[in-house]
C-alpha positions as CSV (number, residue, x, y, z in Angstrom):
1,M,73.9,54.5,49.9
2,A,74.6,51.5,52.1
3,A,71.0,51.0,53.1
4,L,70.1,51.3,49.4
5,A,72.7,48.7,48.3
6,A,71.2,46.4,50.9
7,V,67.8,46.7,49.5
8,L,69.2,46.1,46.0
9,L,71.1,43.0,47.2
10,A,68.5,41.5,49.0
11,P,66.6,38.4,47.7
12,A,63.8,39.5,45.1
13,G,60.9,38.8,47.5
14,A,62.3,40.8,50.2
15,Q,63.4,43.6,47.9
16,A,59.7,43.7,46.6
17,A,58.3,43.8,50.1
18,R,60.5,46.6,51.0
19,A,60.6,48.8,47.9
20,K,58.0,50.8,46.1
21,E,59.7,52.1,43.2
22,S,62.7,51.1,41.4
23,Q,65.5,54.0,41.3
24,P,68.2,55.0,38.8
25,V,71.3,53.6,40.5
26,Y,73.1,51.8,37.7
27,S,75.2,53.4,34.9
28,Y,73.5,53.9,31.5
29,E,76.9,55.0,30.2
30,N,78.6,51.9,31.1
31,A,75.7,49.5,30.2
32,I,76.4,46.3,28.5
33,R,75.4,46.4,24.9
34,E,75.4,43.4,22.8
35,A,73.5,41.7,19.8
36,V,72.3,38.2,19.5
37,W,70.5,36.3,16.8
38,V,67.8,34.0,18.1
39,D,66.8,30.9,16.2
40,T,63.2,31.1,15.4
41,G,62.7,27.5,14.0
42,L,61.1,28.9,11.0
43,D,62.4,29.2,7.3
44,G,60.3,32.0,5.9
45,D,62.6,32.9,3.1
46,G,62.8,29.3,1.9
47,D,66.7,29.0,1.9
48,G,66.8,25.9,3.6
49,R,68.1,27.3,6.9
50,S,66.4,28.2,10.0
51,D,65.7,32.1,10.3
52,R,67.4,34.0,13.0
53,V,66.1,37.4,14.3
54,A,68.2,40.1,15.5
55,V,67.9,41.1,19.1
56,D,69.9,44.3,20.3
57,I,70.3,44.3,24.0
58,V,71.1,47.2,26.7
59,R,71.3,46.0,30.2
60,P,72.9,47.3,33.5
61,R,76.5,46.0,33.9
62,E,76.2,46.2,37.9
63,P,73.7,43.5,38.6
64,A,75.6,41.0,36.3
65,Q,78.8,41.5,38.3
66,Q,76.9,41.1,41.5
67,G,75.3,37.9,40.2
68,R,71.8,39.2,40.0
69,K,69.4,39.0,37.2
70,V,67.2,41.5,35.8
71,P,63.8,41.5,34.0
72,V,63.3,42.6,30.5
73,I,61.2,45.3,28.7
74,M,61.1,44.4,25.1
75,D,59.8,46.3,21.7
76,A,59.4,44.0,18.7
77,S,59.4,46.1,15.7
78,P,59.6,46.4,12.0
79,Y,60.5,49.9,12.0
80,Y,64.0,49.9,13.4
81,S,65.6,50.7,10.1
82,C,63.0,51.7,7.5
83,C,60.7,54.0,9.0
84,G,61.8,55.1,12.8
85,R,60.1,55.1,16.0
86,G,58.3,57.9,18.0
87,N,57.4,61.6,17.1
88,E,61.1,62.2,15.9
89,S,61.2,59.0,13.8
90,Q,64.5,57.4,15.4
91,L,66.5,54.6,14.1
92,K,68.7,52.1,15.5
93,T,72.5,53.2,15.3
94,Y,75.3,50.8,15.6
95,D,79.0,51.0,16.4
96,A,81.7,49.5,14.6
97,H,81.3,46.1,16.4
98,G,77.6,45.9,15.4
99,N,76.5,46.8,18.9
100,V,73.5,49.3,19.1
101,V,74.4,53.0,20.0
102,Q,71.0,54.6,19.7
103,M,68.2,52.6,20.6
104,P,65.0,54.6,19.7
105,L,62.6,56.0,22.3
106,F,63.2,56.5,26.1
107,Y,62.6,53.1,27.4
108,D,66.2,51.9,27.5
109,N,67.4,55.5,28.9
110,Y,64.9,55.5,31.7
111,F,64.7,51.8,32.5
112,V,68.3,50.4,32.2
113,P,69.4,52.6,35.2
114,R,66.7,51.3,37.3
115,G,67.7,47.7,36.8
116,Y,65.9,46.4,33.8
117,A,67.3,45.1,30.5
118,F,65.9,46.5,27.4
119,V,65.5,44.5,24.4
120,G,64.8,45.6,20.7
121,V,63.8,42.9,18.4
122,D,64.1,43.3,14.5
123,L,61.0,41.4,13.3
124,A,61.7,38.6,10.9
125,G,62.5,40.2,7.2
126,T,63.4,43.7,8.6
127,N,66.7,45.4,9.6
128,R,69.4,42.7,10.5
129,S,66.9,39.6,10.9
130,D,66.5,36.7,8.5
131,G,63.3,35.6,7.1
132,C,60.2,37.5,5.4
133,V,57.8,39.9,6.8
134,D,54.5,38.5,7.6
135,V,52.5,41.2,8.6
136,G,51.2,40.1,12.0
137,G,51.1,36.5,10.9
138,P,52.8,33.2,12.4
139,S,56.4,34.4,11.6
140,D,55.9,37.9,13.0
141,V,54.5,36.5,16.2
142,L,56.6,33.4,16.5
143,S,59.9,35.3,15.7
144,A,59.1,37.6,18.9
145,K,57.8,34.7,20.8
146,A,61.2,32.8,20.2
147,V,63.0,35.7,22.0
148,V,60.8,35.3,25.0
149,D,61.5,31.6,24.9
150,W,65.2,32.4,24.5
151,L,65.1,34.7,27.6
152,N,63.7,31.7,29.5
153,G,66.1,29.2,28.4
154,R,63.9,27.5,25.9
155,A,65.3,28.6,22.4
156,R,68.7,29.0,21.1
157,A,70.6,32.1,20.2
158,Y,74.1,32.8,18.5
159,T,76.5,35.8,18.8
160,T,76.5,36.4,15.0
161,R,73.7,35.8,12.1
162,T,75.4,33.0,10.5
163,G,77.9,31.7,13.1
164,G,77.9,28.9,15.4
165,E,78.9,30.4,18.9
166,R,76.0,30.1,21.2
167,A,74.6,33.0,23.1
168,T,72.8,32.6,26.5
169,A,70.6,34.9,28.8
170,G,72.0,34.0,32.1
171,W,71.7,37.4,33.1
172,T,68.1,37.6,33.0
173,N,65.3,36.1,35.3
174,G,63.1,35.5,32.1
175,R,60.4,37.8,33.3
176,T,59.5,39.9,30.1
177,G,57.2,42.8,29.5
178,M,56.3,43.9,26.0
179,I,55.5,47.3,24.7
180,G,55.1,49.2,21.5
181,K,52.9,51.3,19.3
182,S,50.8,50.2,16.7
183,W,52.6,47.4,14.5
184,D,54.9,47.0,17.7
185,G,51.9,46.6,20.3
186,T,50.2,44.6,17.7
187,I,53.0,41.8,17.9
188,A,52.7,42.2,21.8
189,N,49.1,41.2,21.6
190,G,49.9,38.4,19.3
191,V,52.8,37.0,21.6
192,A,50.4,37.4,24.6
193,A,47.6,35.3,22.8
194,T,50.2,32.3,22.3
195,G,50.3,32.1,26.3
196,V,54.0,31.8,26.3
197,E,55.4,31.6,29.6
198,G,57.7,34.4,31.0
199,L,55.7,37.0,29.3
200,E,54.4,38.7,32.5
201,T,52.8,41.9,30.9
202,I,52.2,43.8,27.8
203,V,51.6,47.4,27.0
204,P,49.8,47.6,23.4
205,I,49.5,51.2,22.3
206,S,47.3,51.9,19.3
207,A,47.6,48.3,18.5
208,I,45.8,46.0,16.2
209,S,43.9,42.9,17.6
210,S,42.6,41.6,14.3
211,W,44.2,42.2,10.9
212,Y,41.2,41.7,9.0
213,D,39.8,45.0,11.1
214,Y,42.7,47.0,9.9
215,Y,41.9,46.4,6.3
216,F,38.1,45.8,6.4
217,A,34.8,46.5,8.0
218,K,32.5,43.5,7.5
219,G,33.4,43.4,3.7
220,A,33.9,47.2,3.3
221,P,37.4,48.1,2.3
222,L,39.2,50.5,4.8
223,Y,42.4,50.8,2.8
224,D,43.3,50.6,-0.9
225,G,45.8,47.9,-0.3
226,G,46.9,44.9,1.6
227,P,49.3,43.2,3.8
228,A,51.8,42.8,0.9
229,D,52.1,46.6,0.5
230,L,53.2,46.8,4.1
231,A,55.8,44.0,4.0
232,D,57.1,45.7,0.9
233,A,57.5,49.2,2.9
234,V,59.3,47.5,5.9
235,E,61.6,44.7,4.4
236,S,65.2,44.8,4.6
237,P,67.1,44.7,0.9
238,D,67.8,41.0,1.8
239,A,64.4,40.1,2.4
240,Q,63.2,42.1,-0.9
241,A,65.6,39.8,-2.7
242,H,64.4,36.6,-1.4
243,C,60.7,37.2,-0.2
244,A,58.6,37.3,-3.5
245,A,57.1,34.1,-2.7
246,A,56.0,34.9,0.7
247,Q,54.7,38.2,-0.6
248,Q,52.4,36.4,-3.2
249,K,51.1,34.3,-0.3
250,L,50.0,37.7,1.3
251,V,48.3,38.9,-1.9
252,A,46.6,35.4,-2.5
253,G,45.3,35.3,1.0
254,S,44.0,38.6,1.1
255,P,41.3,39.1,-1.6
256,R,40.0,42.7,-2.1
257,S,36.6,41.1,-1.9
258,G,36.8,41.6,1.9
259,D,36.0,37.8,2.3
260,W,37.5,36.2,5.4
261,T,40.3,33.7,4.6
262,K,42.9,31.6,6.7
263,L,45.2,34.6,6.5
264,W,42.9,36.7,8.6
265,N,42.2,33.8,10.8
266,D,46.1,33.5,11.5
267,R,46.1,37.1,12.3
268,D,43.1,37.4,14.8
269,Y,44.4,37.5,18.2
270,V,40.8,37.9,19.6
271,L,40.2,34.4,18.8
272,R,43.0,33.3,21.0
273,A,42.2,35.7,24.0
274,D,41.7,32.7,26.4
275,H,45.4,31.9,26.0
276,V,46.6,35.3,27.3
277,K,48.2,34.8,30.7
278,A,49.9,38.4,31.0
279,S,48.3,41.5,32.4
280,V,47.5,44.1,29.6
281,F,47.8,47.8,29.7
282,V,45.6,49.0,26.7
283,V,46.3,52.6,25.4
284,H,44.5,54.0,22.4
285,G,43.3,57.3,20.9
286,M,39.3,57.4,20.4
287,Q,40.0,59.4,17.2
288,D,42.5,56.7,15.8
289,L,41.6,56.5,12.2
290,N,44.8,54.5,11.3
291,V,44.2,51.5,13.7
292,R,40.6,52.2,14.1
293,T,39.1,51.6,17.5
294,K,37.1,48.4,17.1
295,N,40.8,46.8,17.4
296,F,40.9,47.9,21.1
297,G,37.2,47.6,21.9
298,Q,37.0,43.7,20.9
299,W,40.3,43.0,22.4
300,W,39.3,44.6,25.8
301,D,36.1,42.9,25.7
302,A,37.7,39.5,25.1
303,L,40.3,39.9,27.8
304,A,37.6,40.8,30.3
305,A,35.7,37.5,29.3
306,N,38.7,35.7,30.1
307,G,39.6,37.4,33.4
308,V,42.6,39.0,32.4
309,E,44.1,41.7,34.7
310,R,44.0,45.0,32.7
311,K,44.1,48.7,32.6
312,I,43.2,51.2,29.9
313,W,43.9,54.6,28.8
314,L,41.8,56.4,26.1
315,S,42.9,59.7,24.7
316,G,41.2,62.1,22.4
317,T,44.0,61.9,19.9
318,G,44.5,60.0,16.7
319,H,47.3,57.6,16.3
320,V,49.6,59.0,18.9
321,D,51.7,57.5,21.8
322,P,50.9,58.7,25.2
323,F,54.6,60.1,25.6
324,D,53.5,62.7,23.1
325,Y,50.3,63.7,24.8
326,R,50.6,63.1,28.6
327,R,54.2,62.7,29.1
328,A,54.7,63.7,32.7
329,D,51.8,61.4,33.7
330,W,52.7,58.6,31.4
331,V,56.2,57.9,32.3
332,P,55.6,57.7,35.9
333,V,52.5,55.1,35.4
334,L,54.4,52.9,33.2
335,H,57.2,53.0,35.8
336,Q,54.7,51.7,38.2
337,W,53.4,49.1,36.0
338,F,56.4,47.6,35.1
339,D,57.8,47.7,38.6
340,H,54.8,45.8,39.9
341,Y,54.5,43.2,37.1
342,L,58.3,42.6,36.5
343,L,60.0,43.4,39.7
344,G,57.1,42.4,41.9
345,Y,56.9,45.7,43.9
346,D,53.6,46.2,45.8
347,N,53.0,49.9,44.6
348,G,49.2,49.5,44.3
349,I,49.2,50.1,40.6
350,E,46.6,47.2,40.2
351,R,44.4,48.7,42.8
352,Q,44.3,52.2,41.1
353,P,41.3,53.2,38.9
354,M,41.2,50.9,35.7
355,A,40.4,53.6,33.2
356,D,41.8,57.1,32.4
357,I,39.7,58.8,29.8
358,E,40.3,62.4,28.1
359,R,37.1,64.3,28.0
360,H,38.6,67.6,26.7
361,P,42.3,68.3,25.6
362,D,44.6,67.5,28.8
363,Q,41.4,67.1,31.0
364,W,41.2,63.6,32.2
365,T,38.8,61.3,34.5
366,T,39.0,58.0,35.8
367,D,36.8,55.2,36.4
368,R,37.1,52.3,38.8
369,V,36.0,49.8,36.1
370,W,35.5,50.3,32.5
371,P,32.9,50.3,30.9
372,P,31.4,51.8,34.2
373,S,29.0,49.7,36.4
374,G,25.5,50.4,35.3
375,T,26.3,50.6,31.4
376,A,23.6,48.9,29.4
377,A,23.0,48.5,25.7
378,T,19.9,50.3,24.9
379,T,17.9,50.4,21.7
380,V,17.0,53.7,20.3
381,H,15.2,53.9,17.0
382,P,15.1,56.4,14.0
383,V,11.6,58.0,13.4
384,N,10.8,60.4,10.6
385,G,10.0,63.9,11.2
386,P,8.0,66.5,9.3
387,V,11.1,66.8,6.7
388,P,12.2,63.9,4.6
389,G,15.6,62.6,5.9
390,V,15.4,64.8,9.0
391,G,14.2,62.6,11.8
392,A,14.4,61.9,15.4
393,L,15.9,59.2,17.8
394,S,13.4,57.6,20.1
395,A,13.1,55.0,22.5
396,G,9.9,53.7,20.6
397,R,9.8,52.2,17.2
398,A,8.9,53.9,14.0
399,P,5.3,53.3,12.9
400,A,5.0,50.2,10.3
401,G,5.6,51.5,6.6
402,S,8.0,54.2,7.7
403,T,11.2,54.7,5.4
404,A,14.1,57.1,4.6
405,T,16.0,57.0,1.4
406,F,19.3,58.4,0.2
407,T,21.8,57.9,-2.5
408,D,25.4,57.1,-2.0
409,N,27.4,60.1,-2.9
410,P,31.2,59.0,-2.5
411,A,32.3,62.7,-2.6
412,L,30.9,63.2,0.8
413,D,31.8,62.2,4.2
414,E,30.7,62.1,8.0
415,T,31.7,65.7,8.4
416,S,29.5,66.8,5.5
417,W,26.6,64.8,6.6
418,A,26.9,66.3,10.3
419,A,27.0,69.7,9.0
420,D,23.6,69.2,7.0
421,I,22.1,67.4,9.9
422,D,18.9,69.6,9.9
423,K,18.7,69.8,6.0
424,S,17.1,67.3,3.9
425,T,19.7,66.2,1.7
426,P,19.7,63.2,-0.8
427,D,22.9,61.6,0.6
428,K,22.0,60.7,4.1
429,A,19.4,59.9,6.6
430,G,20.0,61.9,9.8
431,F,18.1,61.3,13.3
432,T,18.5,63.4,16.4
433,T,17.4,63.8,19.9
434,R,16.0,66.8,21.2
435,P,18.5,68.9,23.1
436,L,19.5,66.9,26.1
437,T,18.5,67.9,29.6
438,K,21.0,66.0,31.4
439,D,24.7,64.6,30.2
440,L,24.4,61.4,28.4
441,R,27.5,59.0,28.4
442,V,28.2,56.5,26.0
443,S,30.9,53.8,27.0
444,G,31.8,50.9,24.7
445,S,30.7,49.5,21.3
446,S,27.5,50.2,19.7
447,K,25.7,48.5,17.0
448,V,23.3,49.6,14.3
449,T,20.8,47.1,12.7
450,V,19.5,48.5,9.4
451,T,16.9,47.0,7.1
452,A,17.8,48.5,3.5
453,T,16.7,48.1,0.2
454,P,19.2,48.9,-2.6
455,T,18.8,49.7,-6.4
456,T,22.2,48.1,-7.4
457,S,23.8,44.8,-6.9
458,S,26.6,46.3,-4.6
459,A,26.3,48.8,-1.7
460,H,28.4,50.0,1.2
461,L,26.7,51.5,4.5
462,S,28.2,53.7,7.1
463,A,26.7,54.6,10.5
464,V,28.0,57.4,12.8
465,L,26.9,58.8,16.2
466,V,27.5,62.4,16.6
467,D,27.6,64.9,19.4
468,L,25.8,67.9,18.1
469,G,27.1,71.2,19.9
470,P,30.0,73.3,20.4
471,D,33.1,72.1,21.7
472,T,36.9,72.3,21.7
473,I,38.6,68.8,21.0
474,R,42.1,67.8,19.8
475,N,42.5,68.4,16.1
476,Y,42.9,64.6,15.4
477,A,42.8,65.3,11.5
478,G,45.7,67.6,11.8
479,P,49.3,66.8,10.9
480,G,50.1,65.6,14.5
481,E,46.7,64.0,15.0
482,G,46.0,66.1,18.0
483,I,49.5,67.1,19.0
484,L,51.8,70.1,18.4
485,T,55.6,69.5,18.4
486,G,57.5,72.3,20.1
487,T,61.2,73.3,20.0
488,D,62.2,72.6,23.8
489,R,63.1,69.3,25.0
490,T,62.7,67.4,28.3
491,C,64.6,64.4,29.5
492,W,63.5,61.0,30.6
493,G,66.4,59.1,31.9
494,A,70.1,59.0,31.4
495,S,71.9,60.0,28.0
496,T,75.0,59.2,26.1
497,A,76.7,60.7,23.4
498,G,75.1,58.7,21.0
499,D,71.5,58.2,22.6
500,S,70.0,61.2,24.1
501,S,67.1,60.7,26.5
502,C,65.7,64.1,25.8
503,Y,62.7,64.5,23.4
504,L,61.0,67.6,21.8
505,T,58.1,68.8,23.9
506,T,54.5,68.4,22.7
507,S,51.1,70.3,23.4
508,A,47.6,69.6,22.6
509,D,46.4,70.8,18.9
510,R,42.8,72.3,19.7
511,I,40.1,72.9,17.4
512,S,36.7,74.5,17.9
513,V,33.8,72.5,16.4
514,G,30.1,72.4,16.4
515,A,29.7,68.7,16.1
516,T,31.7,65.8,17.0
517,V,31.8,62.2,15.3
518,F,32.6,60.1,18.2
519,S,31.8,56.5,17.0
520,R,31.6,55.0,13.5
521,G,31.3,52.0,11.7
522,W,30.9,50.6,8.2
523,A,29.8,47.4,6.2
524,D,29.2,45.9,2.7
525,L,25.5,45.2,2.6
526,G,26.6,41.9,0.6
527,N,27.7,40.6,4.1
528,Y,24.2,40.9,5.4
529,A,24.0,37.0,6.1
530,S,27.8,36.6,6.9
531,D,30.4,38.6,8.6
532,R,32.8,36.6,6.6
533,K,31.6,36.2,3.0
534,G,29.8,38.9,1.0
535,V,27.4,38.2,-2.0
536,P,25.9,40.2,-4.8
537,L,22.6,41.9,-3.8
538,T,19.3,41.6,-5.7
539,P,18.1,45.2,-6.5
540,G,14.8,45.8,-4.9
541,K,15.0,43.1,-2.3
542,A,15.4,44.1,1.5
543,Y,18.3,43.1,3.3
544,T,19.0,43.3,7.2
545,L,22.5,43.9,8.2
546,T,24.3,44.8,11.7
547,I,27.0,47.3,11.5
548,D,29.5,47.3,14.3
549,L,30.4,50.7,15.7
550,A,33.9,51.3,17.1
551,A,34.4,51.2,20.8
552,T,34.5,54.8,22.4
553,D,33.8,56.6,25.7
554,H,32.1,60.0,25.3
555,V,29.8,62.1,27.3
556,V,27.2,64.2,25.2
557,P,26.5,67.2,27.4
558,A,23.1,68.8,28.5
559,G,22.2,71.3,25.8
560,H,23.6,69.2,23.0
561,R,21.9,66.5,20.8
562,L,22.8,63.1,20.2
563,A,22.4,62.1,16.5
564,L,22.5,59.0,14.2
565,I,23.4,59.1,10.8
566,V,23.2,56.2,8.1
567,A,24.5,56.9,4.7
568,G,26.8,55.3,1.9
569,T,30.4,55.8,1.4
570,D,32.3,57.8,4.2
571,N,34.9,59.4,1.8
572,G,38.1,59.2,3.2
573,L,37.5,56.2,5.6
574,I,36.2,53.6,3.0
575,D,36.5,52.9,-0.4
576,P,33.0,53.2,-2.6
577,P,31.2,50.2,-4.1
578,A,31.3,49.5,-7.8
579,S,28.1,51.2,-8.3
580,R,25.9,54.2,-6.7
581,P,22.8,52.8,-5.2
582,T,19.8,54.4,-3.7
583,L,19.0,52.8,-0.6
584,T,15.6,52.8,1.3
585,L,15.6,52.4,5.1
586,D,12.7,50.4,6.8
587,L,12.8,52.4,10.0
588,R,10.6,50.0,11.8
589,R,13.3,47.4,11.5
590,T,16.3,49.8,12.0
591,G,17.6,50.6,15.4
592,A,20.9,51.3,17.4
593,Q,22.0,49.5,20.5
594,V,24.0,52.0,22.4
595,P,25.9,51.3,25.7
596,F,24.6,54.1,27.9
597,V,25.8,54.5,31.2
598,G,22.9,54.1,33.3
599,G,21.2,52.2,30.3
600,A,17.6,53.0,29.1
601,G,16.9,55.1,32.2
602,A,19.5,57.4,31.4
603,F,18.5,57.8,27.8
604,A,14.9,58.5,29.2
605,R,15.8,61.2,31.7
606,A,18.1,63.0,29.4
607,T,15.6,63.3,26.6
608,A,12.8,64.2,29.0
609,G,11.6,67.8,29.7
610,S,12.8,71.0,28.4
611,P,16.4,72.0,28.6
612,A,17.2,75.1,30.2
613,R,19.3,76.0,27.2
614,S,20.5,74.6,23.8
615,D,24.1,74.7,22.4
616,A,22.9,72.5,19.6
617,Q,21.0,74.4,17.2
618,S,22.0,77.7,15.4
619,P,21.8,79.1,12.0
620,V,25.4,78.2,11.6
621,A,26.0,74.4,10.3
622,P,27.6,72.3,13.0
623,K,31.1,72.1,11.5
624,G,33.4,69.3,12.6
625,V,36.9,68.1,12.1
626,P,37.5,67.7,8.2
627,V,38.1,63.8,7.5
628,P,41.7,63.2,6.8
629,R,41.9,61.5,3.0
630,M,42.5,58.0,3.0
631,T,46.1,57.0,2.6
632,Q,48.1,53.9,2.5
633,R,49.6,54.5,5.8
634,L,51.7,52.2,8.0
635,P,50.3,51.0,11.3
636,G,53.1,52.7,13.3
637,D,53.5,56.0,11.7
638,P,50.9,58.7,12.5
639,R,51.7,60.6,9.1
640,P,50.9,59.7,5.5
């Protein structure tokens, strides 16, 4: 104990040089619990007073008594009173003095005894904060940024919501890490994109990088609703009474046409990735149909382009926290991450493999960099086969005059299309390779360029990549989006009577399938000339449009087939257009750019020769996971 005390009381640089891992040496039960209200400098509710956001703090008592300052882990959320956090939907609870008793999730239980402060911020307009909910906009982001500024001595805070007694943060060294799932992680992205000093790292889990891409895909609506609906769902009673004007601005700024507006520009953090100074640990489910995976893909690419230090975990789940699909590995890795970036420990986390990827339920692989070296976008082309609508994927282009025709059927979805891949059906155009002779890995974001002639003035298009062959995957469309919740509990940190560190165990929810859709994209054909504005179509006229497919990492094994399907409305995932067009594809002017590991050579080798066996073709239709019905979900709660 004496030796440990010597380490803990040593100067920070010497401590970092000696220690590899922070230890739980401080009392959680005796931790200081307090609340302050940080002045944001904004007046979102228009009452003539600067809004204050509530900040609940749990920090170890002993460092303050010893004159030592501690770093901060921060989760800024709109869900602390309305909807709950985590698999068990925990809410903040308070004692008679207004100090937090239960802080949702395990972060405070685990990290406070290890020498961190945990800070839970109520976003503007929620729980005990002033202002109005801004759904990822300037008020959301700047209210959280103001807390980072206060932790670094650049902003004011008060001991009460309306009083004048100042609160200072002399107990912290200002080094802050932000973490959170979905809306919470989204705010971490947004604050990092301001470049605020003192924010050392962020851990965005299933997070949005551009709110336009939460609601639309190149003009095609992904949800029947908009930001004002989300604001209404999370606002406090005070905000609901005073924020009608702010909600109307959200409605006016997010037209259902899918056109880009200033509102979306203000909520696009990818545009500001060059401001990011913090390291970034991205975590996302590759089958997340709530915050769809384009959000992590474009954010990752922008961070890479700007040289940001980064790490990534990709699971086979839907909208699920890694605490609930890989708990025993997640907590130690997160511990290492924060120890390195907030305490300065030389534990080697930044030299570990950049990417962890789940291949099958609970089976993970790693990559030194991601996407792996040698990954190159390769163009593959659809060509007709002997049966209309049942074609092949080829390295060579289709002959001039080759076409494929389908009619939008809003009642069908990607699972239906894949099940009928070898049948001539009127609702899709499908193209497959022969059974592969070698594994073929797709890593990153694909694009599908189509030239299509519609019969009506409006049309929506979907494109999906499919692995045709039997597999056992996570049941991402199930109630837990890939997890089952048990009855036993495991404990992660210290507990008090009012805040337990013990959480229900989880396990993989597995399903056997004959086809796996692993990358998707959608677009309104009226956006052929612009990602940001759609126009009516002229029936009978050909239009060329590029559909962005969401980022993924998937291995199509030898014996399986790779398929590209182009169709209309993907029921459950986009809204249909105003009409039911028939579309004719010019196959010579249609192709997919797919990031194969090994590039064109890998595709050529995998599609050459005769496979020893084929798992891909059988008399039974290749049934996949049923697409969950589209619901107006919150970006943070995996359940409708």
